C-alpha positions as CSV (number, residue, x, y, z in Angstrom):
1,X,97.8,153.1,152.3
2,X,98.4,151.8,148.8
3,X,99.9,153.1,145.6
4,X,98.1,156.0,144.0
5,X,96.3,155.5,140.8
6,X,98.5,158.0,138.8
7,X,101.8,158.2,136.9
8,X,103.6,156.7,139.9
9,X,101.6,153.5,139.4
10,X,102.8,153.4,135.8
11,X,106.3,153.8,136.9
12,X,106.0,150.9,139.3
13,X,105.3,148.7,136.3
14,X,109.1,148.7,135.9
15,X,109.1,146.8,139.2
16,X,106.6,144.2,137.9
17,X,103.8,145.1,140.3
18,X,100.7,143.3,139.0
19,X,98.6,142.8,142.1
20,X,97.9,145.3,144.8
21,X,95.6,143.9,147.6
22,X,93.5,146.5,149.3
23,X,93.9,147.3,153.0
24,X,97.6,146.4,153.0
25,X,100.3,148.6,154.4
26,X,102.0,150.7,151.7
27,X,105.4,149.5,152.7
28,X,104.2,145.8,152.3
29,X,102.9,146.7,148.8
30,X,106.2,148.2,147.9
31,X,108.1,145.1,149.2
32,X,105.9,142.9,147.0
33,X,106.6,145.2,144.0
34,X,110.4,145.0,144.6
35,X,110.3,141.2,145.0
36,X,108.4,140.9,141.7
37,X,111.0,143.1,140.0
38,X,113.8,141.0,141.4
39,X,112.3,137.8,139.9
40,X,111.3,139.3,136.5
41,X,114.7,140.9,136.1
42,X,116.6,137.8,137.3
43,X,118.4,139.8,140.0
44,X,121.0,137.9,142.0
45,X,122.7,138.3,145.4
46,X,125.1,141.2,145.2
47,X,123.0,143.3,142.9
48,X,121.9,146.7,144.3
49,X,118.5,148.2,144.8
50,X,117.9,151.8,143.7
51,X,119.0,154.4,146.2
52,X,116.5,155.5,148.9
53,X,115.7,158.8,147.2
54,X,115.1,157.0,143.9
55,X,112.7,154.6,145.6
56,X,110.9,157.6,147.2
57,X,110.4,159.2,143.8
58,X,109.4,156.0,142.1
59,X,106.7,155.0,144.6
60,X,105.8,158.6,145.6
61,X,106.4,157.5,149.2
62,X,107.9,159.3,152.2
63,X,111.3,158.5,153.6
64,X,109.7,156.8,156.5
65,X,107.7,154.4,154.3
66,X,110.7,153.5,152.2
67,X,112.8,152.9,155.3
68,X,110.1,150.7,156.7
69,X,110.1,148.8,153.3
70,X,113.8,148.3,153.4
71,X,113.8,147.3,157.1
72,X,111.1,144.7,156.3
73,X,113.2,143.3,153.5
74,X,116.3,143.2,155.7
75,X,114.4,141.3,158.5
76,X,113.3,138.8,155.8
77,X,116.9,138.3,154.9
78,X,116.5,139.6,151.3
79,X,118.9,142.5,151.6
80,X,121.7,143.9,153.6
81,X,121.9,147.6,154.2
82,X,125.1,149.6,154.7
83,X,125.6,153.3,155.4
84,X,128.0,155.9,153.9
85,X,128.6,157.4,150.5
86,X,128.7,154.0,148.8
87,X,126.1,152.4,151.1
88,X,122.6,151.3,150.2
89,X,120.6,148.1,149.9
90,X,122.3,145.0,148.4
91,X,120.4,141.8,147.5
92,X,121.5,138.7,149.4
93,X,120.5,135.1,149.6
94,X,118.2,134.4,152.6
95,X,120.3,132.4,155.1
96,X,118.8,128.9,155.7
97,X,119.0,129.5,159.4
98,X,116.8,132.6,159.0
99,X,114.2,130.8,157.0
100,X,114.0,127.9,159.3
101,X,113.9,130.2,162.3
102,X,110.9,132.0,160.9
103,X,109.2,128.8,160.0
104,X,109.8,127.4,163.5
105,X,108.2,130.6,165.0
106,X,105.0,129.7,163.2
107,X,104.8,126.5,165.2
108,X,106.0,128.0,168.4
109,X,102.6,128.2,170.2
110,X,101.0,125.3,168.4
111,X,100.3,122.0,170.2
112,X,101.3,118.9,168.3
113,X,102.2,115.3,169.0
114,X,105.6,113.6,168.4
115,X,103.7,111.2,166.2
116,X,102.7,114.1,163.9
117,X,106.3,115.1,163.4
118,X,107.3,111.6,162.5
119,X,104.4,111.3,160.2
120,X,106.1,113.9,158.0
121,X,109.4,112.0,158.3
122,X,107.7,108.9,156.9
123,X,106.9,110.9,153.8
124,X,110.1,112.8,153.4
125,X,112.9,110.5,154.5
126,X,112.6,107.5,152.1
127,X,112.3,109.9,149.1
128,X,115.2,111.9,150.4
129,X,117.3,108.7,150.8
130,X,116.6,107.6,147.2
131,X,117.3,111.1,145.9
132,X,120.9,111.3,147.1
133,X,121.9,108.1,145.2
134,X,124.6,109.1,142.7
135,X,125.0,112.6,144.3
136,X,127.1,111.7,147.3
137,X,130.7,112.8,147.1
138,X,133.8,111.4,148.8
139,X,133.4,114.1,151.4
140,X,129.8,113.1,152.0
141,X,130.8,109.4,152.5
142,X,133.6,110.5,154.9
143,X,131.2,112.5,157.0
144,X,128.6,109.7,157.1
145,X,131.3,107.2,158.1
146,X,132.4,109.6,160.8
147,X,128.9,109.6,162.3
148,X,128.8,105.8,162.1
149,X,132.2,105.6,163.9
150,X,130.9,108.0,166.7
151,X,128.0,105.6,167.3
152,X,129.9,102.3,166.9
153,X,130.2,101.6,170.6
154,X,127.6,101.5,173.5
155,X,127.3,104.8,175.4
156,X,128.7,104.7,179.0
157,X,126.8,107.7,180.3
158,X,123.5,109.5,179.6
159,X,125.5,112.5,178.2
160,X,127.3,110.2,175.7
161,X,124.0,108.7,174.8
162,X,122.6,112.1,174.0
163,X,125.7,112.9,171.9
164,X,125.2,109.8,169.9
165,X,121.5,110.6,169.4
166,X,122.6,114.0,168.1
167,X,125.1,112.3,165.8
168,X,122.4,110.0,164.4
169,X,120.3,113.1,163.6
170,X,123.4,114.5,161.9
171,X,123.5,111.4,159.6
172,X,120.2,112.5,158.2
173,X,121.1,116.1,157.9
174,X,124.1,115.1,155.8
175,X,121.8,113.3,153.4
176,X,119.7,116.5,153.2
177,X,122.8,118.5,152.4
178,X,123.5,116.2,149.4
179,X,119.9,116.2,148.1
180,X,119.6,117.7,144.6
181,X,116.0,118.8,145.2
182,X,116.2,122.1,147.1
183,X,112.6,121.9,148.4
184,X,113.1,118.3,149.7
185,X,116.4,119.3,151.2
186,X,115.1,122.3,153.0
187,X,112.1,120.7,154.6
188,X,114.0,117.5,155.5
189,X,116.5,119.7,157.4
190,X,113.7,121.6,159.0
191,X,112.1,118.4,160.3
192,X,115.5,117.3,161.7
193,X,115.7,120.7,163.5
194,X,112.4,120.1,165.1
195,X,113.3,116.6,166.1
196,X,116.6,117.7,167.5
197,X,115.2,120.6,169.4
198,X,112.1,118.9,170.7
199,X,112.4,115.2,170.9
200,X,116.0,115.0,172.3
201,X,114.8,116.9,175.3
202,X,111.6,114.9,175.7
203,X,113.6,111.6,175.8
204,X,116.3,112.7,178.2
205,X,114.7,110.5,180.9
206,X,115.1,107.3,178.8
207,X,117.4,104.7,180.5
208,X,120.8,104.1,179.1
209,X,120.2,100.5,178.2
210,X,117.2,101.5,176.0
211,X,119.2,104.3,174.4
212,X,122.0,101.9,173.5
213,X,119.5,99.4,172.0
214,X,118.1,102.2,169.9
215,X,121.6,103.4,168.9
216,X,122.6,99.8,167.8
217,X,119.5,99.6,165.6
218,X,120.2,103.0,164.0
219,X,123.9,102.0,163.5
220,X,122.9,98.9,161.6
221,X,120.5,100.8,159.3
222,X,123.1,103.5,158.7
223,X,125.7,101.0,157.7
224,X,123.3,99.3,155.3
225,X,122.3,102.6,153.9
226,X,125.9,103.6,153.2
227,X,126.3,100.3,151.4
228,X,123.2,101.0,149.3
229,X,124.5,104.5,148.4
230,X,127.9,103.1,147.4
231,X,126.2,100.5,145.2
232,X,123.9,103.3,143.8
233,X,120.8,101.2,144.6
234,X,117.9,103.6,144.8
235,X,115.3,101.0,145.7
236,X,117.4,99.7,148.6
237,X,118.0,103.2,149.8
238,X,114.3,103.9,149.7
239,X,113.2,100.7,151.4
240,X,115.9,100.7,154.0
241,X,115.1,104.2,155.0
242,X,111.4,103.5,155.2
243,X,112.0,100.5,157.6
244,X,114.5,102.6,159.5
245,X,111.9,105.5,160.1
246,X,109.2,103.0,161.1
247,X,111.5,101.5,163.7
248,X,112.5,105.0,165.0
249,X,108.9,106.0,165.3
250,X,108.0,102.9,167.3
251,X,110.9,103.4,169.7
252,X,110.3,107.1,170.2
253,X,106.5,106.7,170.8
254,X,107.2,103.8,173.3
255,X,109.8,105.7,175.2
256,X,107.9,109.0,175.1
257,X,105.1,107.2,177.1
258,X,107.6,105.8,179.6
259,X,109.2,109.2,180.2
260,X,105.8,110.9,180.6
261,X,104.8,108.2,183.1
262,X,108.0,108.8,185.1
263,X,107.3,112.5,185.3
264,X,103.8,111.9,186.5
265,X,105.2,110.0,189.5
266,X,107.8,112.6,190.5
């Protein structure tokens, strides 16, 4: 189930295949070879892979194996496949939603505490906040101020309180969009996805007065952060976000316990 030790192996050198683990499906080995070729030849989205028949000859693989290879790459978001005379496999940039969805699937059946999620936020958020200083455009500031405006008044209903909570999460997602470090940006956005999808639902039983108190604290921090970004004060941006995250964690953990206690008495 791996590449034969013959002339075909030499041909695959053009694809940069340098490591072939044993007991691995042949289609997976070919995927790895193609990915190495993409990197070593600096291929970009829009470039085409060789035709199916060429890949069959190059890797001495059956049509079924090559199609399995291409399907795997398509599922990973690395290529798009079209049919017809001018069809074939075209390289594409992996959509962020696809990457985050796959990463979220890894955690799907794992048990973890809210405190563990926010432990990562304590590491990422202050660094992210400092990193965007000097990189925020007028459009970024407009979007951040729009979030602030959305949360500038006490919520009158539970639904409005939830909308404001989502808007406050959006504030942090906007900062991640402006982050010049792609790794920090991606993982910060992923953490916000987890928080949005998990914690919002866990805290739906929090009373409106407590939600409004939380929203008022967030609003104050967000306004101070915008001021720090406008002044291009990296230290203030870092310190404010650190204090902000600490306060968010304290509120979430307190109210998580209250909500769970309510459910126990239902």
